[in-house]
N, C-alpha and C positions, 0 to 999 in steps of 0.2 A: 504495498498499500504507500502511494505517493503519502510523506509530512512535508512541512514546511521549511524551507529553507530558506534564507535570507538574501539568498544569491542570485534566488530563480525569482524572472520576470513574474508570472504568471503561479496564482496559486494551486494546488492539484483539481480541487473542482472547475476553476476556469481552463485547468489544461485537460480534462476529461470528456470539456462542451466542445472544445472545441478540434480535441481529435475523432470526437464521433462524427466524419463525414458519408451519414447516410442521405438520403433524397429529403426526408424531412423529421426534423423536431423539435421538441418541447423543454422548454426550461419555466416549470413553476418555482417563482425560489422568494427570498427573504427580500426586501429592500435591501439596497446600499451594497449590494455585496459583488461587485464590480461585474458582471456579466457581459455586460453589453459593450465594457471596455475590450473585454476580452473577444468579444464577436466585432469587433472593430479589428483588430490585431489580423485575424482571417481573415475580412473585406480583405485590406493594403495587402497580403500573403497572395491573395489569390487574381485581384485587380493587378499587380504588379507581372504576376507569369506569360510567358507569351502562350499565345491559345493552343500548341500542342503541348504546352506542358501544366495544360489545365486552366488557364485564366481563361476570364468572362469578368464581365460587366459586375458589381455588386448595389444592388439597391438597398435604402432602408427608411421603413418606414415609421414614425413614430408620433405619437401624439398629441404633440405640438412642436413650434420654431426650436423652442431651444433644446428640445432633445434632438432634433437635428442639428444642430452647430455642433451642438456637445458629443457627437458618435462624428461628426466628419470632423473634427477636432484632433479627436482621440487616431482617427484612419492618418489627416497627415502627421502626425505623433509618429505612428509607428513606420510608415514608409521610411520616413529619415532614419528610422532606431534602423529597420534593416536595408540602408542605404539603398533603396528604394527607388530612383527615380520618378518622380513624382513635381507636377508643376504646384503652386501655392494657391491654396484655397480658392474656388471661385463660385462668385455668385451670380445664378443666373434665374430668370424669372420665366414662368409658364403660367398660361393660364388652365385656370382653375373653377371651372361654372363662374365665365364671366367675373373674375377677378382677376388681379396679378398677385402671383402670388412668389415670392423670393427661396429661392431655395438655393444648396450649396451642394458642389461639388469639388473631387479632386482627380484630376487623368494623371496618368500614368504612361510612361514612354513604352509600356506595352501594347497602348492602342486600348487600355480599359480604362472602365471608371468607376468610382464610388460615387453612387451619388443619392441625396434626400427628397424623397415624394411627402408627397401630403398625402395622408389619408380617405384621398376620392378614389376609389375602385376605376376610374378611367383611366389616370393615369400613369398605371404599372401595363397597360391595356399593348398590346406590339411591342412591349420591352423583350431580352430574351441578358435572363444573368438570376445570379440568387439574390435570394428577398429576405430581409431580416424585417417581422413586426416585431417592433419594442410595446412594452405595455398593451399584449393585444387583449388581455380581458377588457380593454378601458376601451376602446375602438368601437363606434357606436354602429359601423357597419362591417363589421368582423367577419361577418357570413358571406357579403358581396364581395371583400376585398380576397378573402380564401376562392371564392368563383372565380374571379381575376389573376392569380400570382398561381392556385395550381399549375395550369397547361403550361408553367416554366418549365415543368418539369420532361415535358417530352423531350425536349433537346439537351437536357444534361444542365438544366438548372434545379438550386437546390432553397427549398423554401423552412425559417426558424421561426418559428415563435420564442417569446420571452415576456414572461410577464408576473407581477404578483396576482394574486387571486381578485375577484373584485364578486363572490355570490356563486352558491352552491349550483343557482341554474344559468350561469355563465358560460357563452358557447364555448369559451377557453377550456371551461373546468370540463364540459361534456366530452370535449378531443381530447381529453386528457382519459377521463373513464372510458371511454371507445377503446383508443388505444391498447390500459390495459386491460379490455375485456379480452383486446383481440380483433377488432372489429375497422383497427383501423389499422395502418401503420410508421404511424408515428414512434419516432425513443423518446422516451422520459426523462430529464435528468431532473431530481427533486433536489430544490437548497432550501436548507432551513437556515436558520441562523444560525441556531447547533453546529449543522454538517461543516456551513464556512468558517464559523470556529474552530473548528474539531481539523479544518486544514490549514490555521493561521489569518484566517481573516484578523481577529484584533492584534494578534503581532503584527501585520502589515502595516495595522494603523497605527501602533506603535513606533515604528522604524519610521515611517512616513516622517512623523511627529514631532519623531525625539523622543520619546516617549519610554520609561522602564516601563515594561511589559513582566505582570505577575498573575498566576491561576487569581486573588483576591481582586486586582484592578481589571481581568476580563470579566469576572463575576457581576461584578462590581457596576461595568457599563452595560453587562446585557441587563441590570437589575432594572439600570435607570431608561432604558429605550422603553422596556414592557411595561414599567408602571406608570409611564406620563401617554401611555394610550388612553383612549377613551372611554374604552371598554376590554373585558379579556378576549371577547369577542372579536375585536379589530386587533391587537394584539396577536389572536393566531393566523389570523388571516396575512396580516403586515407582514409575522419573522415566520412562521411557521408554515406556508403554504397550509392552511385549513379554512376554507373556503365558508362565509357568514352564512346563517341562513339553515345549516344544515341538520335535519331533526325530521326524526317521525322512523316510520319504518323500511327497512332498504328492500326488502323482495315483501312487494303486495300481497295479500293475500288471495286476489284472485291467479295470483302465476303460482303461488304452493298449491293450493287444489287443484289447477290444472294439472301440474307435475307429479301431485298423487296419483297417478292412473293406476299403477300397479297394484299387484297380488300379492308382496312378499308381505310375511309375520316382525313383528314384533317379540323376538323372545328373549323373556325376562328371566334372572334367577337372583332372587334378595337373599343377602345372609342375613338367616337370623342368630340372635344371640345364643341358640344352643348350637347350631351348624360351627361358628367361630371358635364358640367352647370345645368344638373337638381337638383331636389332633390333626395333622398334619396330613400323613398317609389316610386318618378316617374322610375328612375335609377330599383329597385330593379322589377316592375313592366314589364320594357321592357326586363330585361333579362330572367323572367321567361318563357317571350313567346318567347324568342329565345331559350331557352330551349329546352321549350316543342315542338315548328316546327320545330328545326334542329336538336338537340340532342337525341331526344327521340325515334327517330326512327332507331338511331343509336344502341341505348342503348336498344331497343326492340331486336334484333337481339344477344343477347350473350345468349349463352346456360345455361338456369336455373341451371343445373345439375353441374357444375364447376366450382372451385374454382377462384375468381378474385382479383388483388392484383392492388392497383395502385403507381404510383411514379409523382413526382410531381418536374418543376423546379421554383423557383420564380422569378417574375421582375415588378417594378410598371413601368416603364417608360425604353423607349431607347428597354430593350429588353422586350423577352415576358417569360408569365406564360405557362408553357405547364404541362397538367396533360394526364398521358399514364397510362388510364388501360392496365392488363395484364392478357389472361385468359392462365390458368393452362391445356391443354388440356389431353385427356386421355392419351397420349401417349407420356406424360412429355413432348412436344415442348411448348414453348409461345409464344402467336402470341400477338399480339397488335391490336386491331379489330379496335379502330378512337384513334384521339389523337384530344385533346383542347387545343385552343393554343388563348390564350388572350393577347391582344394590347392594353396599358395604358388605365387598365381596375381600376377603385377605388377600394381599398382594402376589404370597406364591401363586392360590387359585387364579387370580388374576391372567396369570403369565401362564399357567397351566390352560386357562381358555384360550389364551391370545396363540399358543404356539399348537396347539390341535388343530384351530380351524388355517390359520396361514399353512400348516405342515399339508391342507388338503386342498385346498382352493386349486382349480386350474388354471394350468397358466400362468401361474400368479407373476404376476411384474410391477409390484411397486407396492410398498406400503411408508405410508407417514403415521406419527406417533405426535401425538399432543407431550413436550417433552417440559414444561415445567411443572416446578416444583415436587411433589412426590413420582410426579409422571417419569420422570428423567428415570429414574429404575430400568421403568418397566421398558421403557423405548431403549435406554444400553442394553438389557438383556436380549430385546428383539436384532439389534445390531449385530450382539455378539454371536448370533447362530442365525441371521439371514444377510447381515455384508452388509455391502454400499447399497443395496437396494430397499433399504430399511433409511427413511429419512427423519430424524429426529430433531421435531419444527418448535421452535418457540415460540411462542405467537403470543406477536404484539401490533402495535398500532401501525408501525411501517407494514409487517407481512399483509395485517386485512388490508390496508390501503393499495399493496401493488397488487394481490391477489383475488380480495373479494369482486371486483368489478365483472370478471372473467368467469366467476359463480353464478350473480344473478343475469349474466347475458345467457347462462346457459339454462334459464328458467326462461330467458324473455322469447329463447331461439327451438324451446323444447326438447331443448338436448335429454333433461331429466328425467327418468321414472323412478318414481319412490312411491315406499310403501303408500295405504292408502288410511294414513291410521291420522286421528286428530291431533295425539301427542308428537308427530313427527310436525305438521303442517305447526302449530304451536313455536316448537322449539321455534325452528326455522323465522317463526316474527320474531325471535331474542334477538336476531340481529338488528340492531338500530344503527341510525346514521347519528353518530358523535358525535361533535365538532364537527359535522364535514366526513365524518370518515367512519366504515361501515366497523362494525366490533359487535359483540357481544353487551348489551348493559347489564347492570348489575342484580336487576329483579328477577325471583323467581317466581313461579307458575306451579301451579298445582297439575299433577298427571292423571289421568284416567285409572291409574292405580291406586291413589291419591299420597303416592310419594311425590316431592320436594322435585324441582326440572329448574335446568339454567342453560336451556340453549344446548339439551348435552348431544341430544343426535344431530343438530347442524352444524356442530363442531367437525365429530365424525363425518358427515357427510361429504361435508366442505373438503375436507382433506383426504378424502378418500378419492374425490374427482380429481384434487391437482394431482394424485398420483395417476389415474387415470393417462390425465394429459401428460407427463411426464417421457421423456424419451429413456424408461430404465433397462439396464439389459441387464438378465441374473447370470451370475453366472453359478458353476454347482462342481464337486470338485468327483470323478470316475475315476477309483483305484482300478489300478492292472492286476487283478491278482497274479502272485508267482506260483505256477505248479507245482502238487508236492511232490512227483516223479520225476526222476533226471532225463529219462528217456522224453516224457512229457513236454519238457525244458527245451530239450535237444529241436523237440520238433517246430517249437514256436520260432526257433533262432532259424527259420527258412526265409531269411531276408538279408538285403546285403545292409550289415551294417553302419551307422553312420554319427557323427560327432551331434553328443546323447545320449548315444545308447549306450550303456554298460554292456562288459559280456552276455548279463544273463537276461539279456531281450526288454529287460524294465525302462522303463524313462529316468531318468534322472531325478 
C-alpha cells in the first residue's frame, strides 16, 4: 500500500485516481482533497502528448467561472512542471445561449489543448477528447450533459465525474449505486476525509504551511471541520461521502415478496437448556440425527449438475445463525433451496452442522462467512477445512456500501428466488438506508416461532449471493496410493520418468 512521502508530489489517493485509465470513472469525495488538482496533472500530460502517443484534447466543465480558472491555472502549472511546451493561458469568448461567455484555454505544442467549457450541454457537442465534469452532483442539467459527452467515447474519449454528494436522489449518487450494482461501467473511487488523511492530506497541509504535524493536531483539525458544519448530516455528506436524506427500507416489500416465490423450507434447530447441558458427544449424536432426518431430505433435492455456494450469518445466543445455500441455475438465476437456522447452539455443534452441509453441497464453489466477533472462530475453522474457498467477511459500512447495490439489483432484475416465508421477507426488510448507506439496523423483530430476529436470514442470503457471483476456484488434494506389492509397483512404472518423479512412481 502507498504511504505518504514528503518528496512525492501526489498523495496516494491522487495517484490511484490518475492511474485509473478507464473510459468511465467517478470520484465521490470529501471537500478540499485536491483531486481536481491531480486531474489537472492528468489533463496537462495527456494534452502534451503527440497523437500517436495517446494525446488528445481535454475539456473541463465546472459549475462556475472560478472553478474553470482554477483548473486551467493548475494545468498551466503542471505543464511547466512537466517541461511541456505550452502557451500562456488564453482567454476566449464563446457564445452560450445568446450570451458571450469568457472561457480559458491552454494550447500545447502537440496541437492539443485543455479548455474550460460552461455546463451548457450544447457546447461540448461536436468536440472530441477527454471530459472532466467537476462537482457533477451540482450541475442542474447533469443528465443532458452526460447525454452530450458520453458519445465522445466512440473515438477514445474518456469521461471523469468528480463531486461531493448532493442528496441520495441525485443522479450522481444514482450513477454510483448502479455502477456498484454492475448495471453501469463506471469505476468508483471513494475518498472520505479519513481516507485522505490516512494517505497524508493533513501532513501535506502541514508541509505546505510550514506547520509541525502530530496525530493530536490532525485529530483537532478534523474535529474542527466536522464541528462547524450546520448539522451532522451535512458533515457526513461533505466529508464522508454519505448523501443526505437517505433513510427507510432499502429493498421495498413488493420486491421482497416477488423474490419469495420458491418452495424451499426454513429448517430450524433450537438448543434447549437440556440439550446444551449434555456432553459434547451426546449433543453431536442429537445433531447428527437431526441432520439426517430433517436436512438430508432437502439436501438430496439439490441438482447435482449445478454449482452451489453458501452464505452464513453467525450468532451464539440471542440472535440466530443462518446458513443459506445458493443454487446457480442454468438461466443464471440464484435460488435459495432452503435455510438452516440455529438458535442457542454451542460452537462445536454449529461447526458440525456447517461441515456436514458444506461437505455435501453439490459442486460447492464458494463460501462467505460472517467473521465478526465470535463468528471469527467458526469462519477460521471453515477456512482451515476448505482453504481459500472460504472468505471471512468483516461486515462494515464500507462493505455494505460497495456490495449491497448488487444485491438490490438482483431483486429488481428477478434474479433471486427465495423461500416463501414471512420471516425471510421481514428479515430482508431489516436492511435499511442508514445515513444514505444500506445496512442492518439495530431493531429486533419477532419471528413466527416467537424468537427474536435481527435480519439474520438477510445477511446469510446476501453473503451467499455474493459468493455465487465470485470467480471461485476449488482446489482438492487427490492422493496417489503406492501399491503394496513390488510387482504392482513395477507395473505402474511403464512410463518415461521425468523430472518431478521419483523412482517409486509417485509425485514429489
